[in-house]
N, C-alpha and C positions, 0 to 999 in steps of 0.2 A: 309504199316505202319498204315494207317487209312482209313476210308471210305471217298472217294472223294465226294460222294453225301451228306453225313452228314457235311462235311467241308463246302460245298457251302451253305447249310442251315444256318450253324453257322456264316459264314462270311458275309452273306447278310441277316440281320434281317428284320423283316417286316417294311414297310414304316411307319406304325403307331408308332411302337416302336422307330424308328429312330427320328421321330419328337418329341416324348415324351422326349427322352434323350436330344435332342437339346434344348427343353424348359427348362430343369433343368440347363443346362450349361449357357444358355442365362440369366436365372433368377439370376444367381450368378454375372452377369455383370451389369445388369440394374435394378435389384430388381424384386422379384416375382410379386409384385403388378403392374408392368409395362408390364408384359407378358400376352397376352390373348390366353391361350393355350386351343384350342378346338380340340385337337388331339385324345385323348384316351377316351374310354367308361368306365371311372372309376367313379362309383357313388359317388357323393359328399355329399349326404344327409345321416344323421346318421341312423344306424340301429334302429329299434323300441326299446323302452325301454325294452320290454319283452325279447329281446335277451340277454341283459346284466343281467337282473333279472334271466333268466333261467340258464345262465352260473354260476351265484353265487349260485343258488339253487342246481345245480348239484354238484358243488365243496363242498358244505356244507353237502349234504345228500348222495352222492354216493361214495362208496369206491374207493379210487384212482386207485387201480388196475383194477377196472371195467371201470371207467371213461376214463382212458388213455390206456387201454389194447386193444387187437385185438377184433373186432367183427367177425362174420362169414365172409368168403371171399365175399359173395354176399351182405353183409350188415346186420345190426341189424334187427331182426324180428319185434320188436315193431315199429321201424321207418318205415319199409316197409309197415306194416299194417296200420299205421297212415296215410301214404300217400295214400294208396289205399282207405281207408275210406273217406278221404277228397275229393278225386277226384270223388268217387262214389256219394257222397252227393252233390257235386257242379255241376257235369256234367251228372248225371244219368247213369253212367257207371257201370260195374260189375267186376272191377279188384280185384285180389287177391294179397297178399303179394308176392306170388311166381312169379308174373309178373315183379317184380322190382329188379334191380341191382344197388346198391348205388355206386357212383363214386366221384372222386375228380374233380367235376365241369363238365361243358358242353364240354370242350375240350377233357377230358377223355371219356365222353359219346360218342362223335362222333368218336373218334379214335377207341375205342373198337368196336362200332357198325359196322364201315366200315371194320375192320379186321375180324369181325365175319361173315359178308356177302360175302366178296370177294372170288371169285374163279378165276382161270386163264382165262384171256380174258375178264373179266367183265368190264363194263363201268358204270360210274355214271354221271348223268346230274346235272349241276349247273346252276341255273337261275340267270343271272347277272342283277343288281348288287348283289354280295354275299360277305360274310366275307372271306377275302383272305386266311385264314388258311384252309378253306375247301379243297382247291386244294392240299395243303401240306398233310393234313390228308388222302385224297383219294389216292393220288399217293404213299404215304407211305404204304398204304395197298395193293399196287400193282394194283390199278384200273386205267383205262384210263378215263380221264376227258373230258366231252363234255360240252361246254359252250353255253347256249342259252340266247340271249338278251331279256330282257323284252320289252314290248311295250314302245317306247320312249316318248309317250304322257302321259301315265298313270302310268308307271313303274310297271304295273301289268303283270303277266305272258302272254307270247305270245303263245297261245295254239297250233296254227298251227306250229310254230317253234319247240315246244316241241314234237309234234307228228312226225315231220320229223326227229328229233334227235333220237327217240327211234328205236332200232333195236333188233335183237336177242341176242345181248350182253349186253343190258341194265339191270343192276341189281337193280339200285336205283336212286332216284332223291331226292335231299335235298331241303326242303322248310323251310324258316325262316320267321315267321310271329308272331308279328311285325318284320319288316325287318331291319337288319343292312346291309347297311347304309341308306336306303331310308325312313324308318319310315312307309312304306306301310303296311297296315293290310289286309289280305285276308278275304273278307266277306264270308258268307255262300254260296252265289251264286258262287263266284270264286272257293271255295273249291269243290263244287259240280261239276263244270266244269272240274276241274283237276281230280277228282275222276272218273268221267265218262270216260274221256280220258284214264286214266291208266287202268281201268277195260277193256275197249275195246282192248287196246294193250296187256294186259295179255292174253286175249282169243286168239288173233291173234298169239302171241308168244308161247302160251302153257306153260307159267311159270310165277311166281310172279314177279312183279316190286315193290320193297319196297319204300314206301314214308317215308323218314327220316325227322321227324318234329323237327327242332332245335328251342327250345322254351324258351330261357332265358329271353325274354322280354314279356312273355305272359300277365302279369298283368299290363304292362305299355301301357295302351290305354286311349285315351282322347276324350272328346266331344261326348260321347255316343257310340263311336265305340266299337265293340265286336270282340273278337278273338275266333271263334268257335273251339270246341275241335275236332281235325281232325280224331281221331280214330272212331268217330261216323259216319263219312262219307265215310271212306275208310278203309277196314279191314286190308290191308297189310301195316299198319303204325307202325313205331317204333319211340317212342318219346324220345328225348334227352333233359333233363331239367337241369337247374341250379338255385340255390337260390341266386346267386350272385347279381342280379339286384333287385328282389322284396324285399329282406331283407337287401340290401346294405352290402353284405358279399363277395365281389369279391376276397379278399385275402385268404379266408378260404377254397376255392375250394371244394364245396359240391354240389352234384347233383345226378341224377339217370338216368337209362335207363329203359324204359317201353316197354315190348314186350307183347301186348295183346294176349289173348287166341285165338281171332278170326284170327290173322295173319296166313298166310300159313306157315306150318311147325314151329309153334310157339315154341313148346318144343325144337325142334332141334336148332332153332335160339337162344333161350335163353341159351341153353347149349353151343353153339358156343360163345355167349357173355361171358359166364364164362371162356371158354378156352382162348378167346382173352384177357380178363382181366388178366388171369394168365400169358400168354405169355408176355404181355406188362408190367407186374408188377403193374397193377391197381387192386389190391385186398384189401379188408378192407379199405374203404374210411375213412377219418379222424373221429375217433370214437366219440370224444366229440361233434363234430358238427353234427354227425348223431343224437345224443340225443337232441341237440339244435333244429334242424329242426323238430324232432318228436314232441316236445312240443310247437313249434311256427308255426306249419303248418296252413296256411290260413291267417297268419298275414303278413303285409307289412310295409315298411317304408312309410313316407308321400310322396307318388308319385305325389300328386297334385303340388308339387313344380316344377316338370319337365314340367307340362302343362303350368304353369305360365312362365317358361323360354322359352318354345316353342313359346308362343304367342308374347312375347316381341321380340324374335329374328326374327321370321317370319315377323312381322310388320316392323321391322327395315330394313331388307334387301330388302323387296319389295318396301318400300317407297324410297329407294335409287336407284332402277332400276334393282336390281338383280332378277333372276327368280328361283323359287323353287316350289316343290310340297309340300303343307302343310302336314306334317306327322301326321298320326292318332295314332302312337304308337312309342315305343322305345324312345331313347333320342338323335336322330340324325336328322340334317337337310341336305338334299341332294340338294345342290345349283348348278345351271348350271354355268360353268365357262364362263366369258365374252370374253374369247379368247380360240381358239381351244385347246391349250396346257394347261391342268389343272395344270401341275407341274409348268409351268412358272407363272401362276396366283398365285399359292401358294408362289412362290419366291417373287412376287410383294407384297403379303400380309405380308410377313416377314418384309418388309420395315417399316411397321406400327405395328410390333410385334404381328400380327395376325397369328395364327398357325392353318392351315387347313390340311386335308389329301386329296391329289389328288386321283381321282377315278379309275385310270388305274388298280391298283392292285385289285380293286373290280370287274374287268372285264367289266367296263362300262365307257369308256373314256368320257372326256368333262365335268365332274362334280367335286365338292369337297364335302367331308363329314365334317360337323361341329357338334361336340359333345357338346350338351348343358346340360350335366350332370355336370354343374359347378355352382358356386354361382351366384345368381341373380345380386348381386352387380358387379361381374366381367363383366356380359353382359352389364349392364348399363355403366360401365366405358369404355367398348370397343367401344361404339357407335361412339365417335369421330374418332376412328381409322377406323371403317367401312366407315364413311363419307369421309375420306381422300382417302381410297382405291377406293371408287366409283368414285371419281373425276378423277382417272387415266383412267377410261374407259367410263364415260358417260358425 
């Protein structure tokens, strides 16, 4: 009658979404201003003015049939060229428009890429902590998932563990920097280590291992941290990008896949991306927003607000006795649970209307994710609740 596998996915939504829905229901009871919802990575700062200005200009100057009609299946040529030009100018690369496939956001980019690469018996390595939907996307593409834990002290990749996990079936490894949920940013040194390891294992296995760089948080780095462009360090890289975070456009679902010419079998991989997009129904990303990002490329929302939020939140929880690694990027704080069961800690936090996400679904138990892409005022108002929560444990 129906797919049991799809039924299970539908019946058990992500923990993040469940808490987000709980927040909405609870707000109706006690008032939204009394709920401190740190559950979901939904940017709260407005898109830059140029986005609305561009939309108005497009509506006024572009024929409606063109503005709202289909682009090519792979995306608008002008948009793809604008992205290539911007990346080349910014990172010293040599991309062409033909390297880009426009998508309905990062989720579509990852899903398409995994389906494009997957062959029978293939495995993909996920470095925990990782965004929970990676597992859903990879298994949906028919790939076996192997989870490798990060170094517990630094939350950086454990290269020895990664090397042990790689075998003749390894097709890809997903890297997310800045990381959701930890906020860790891979430095040039870390990327070089990973690239050297993968190059070594490629030679041993006699076939490519693709590094899928999931980069929706690329521009969200603080305190002088930098996110090096991974294609410059490892040739077999496929980039999955979204404009959701940098332009504060999460609901518009616009992003791209980049398959560089340097990647092994790049033309075939790109053609497979086109085929996967066709099979999944991800052709012709939202047209108007392709034109918007074309004209807004390189612009960002006021991301300094997130750094201000981070600093207040980190200083608050550390002063109260909680332990966390100060994040260099993204907009998440990965805080160690003061009791072994992070879910139980999150239930205790609910007592004070604090909503966190337990880390079990991120593949790294014992922590909670706190999304600080919220108003600075909400963080300030939540401090007494954090103080009450701390007294339960310290």
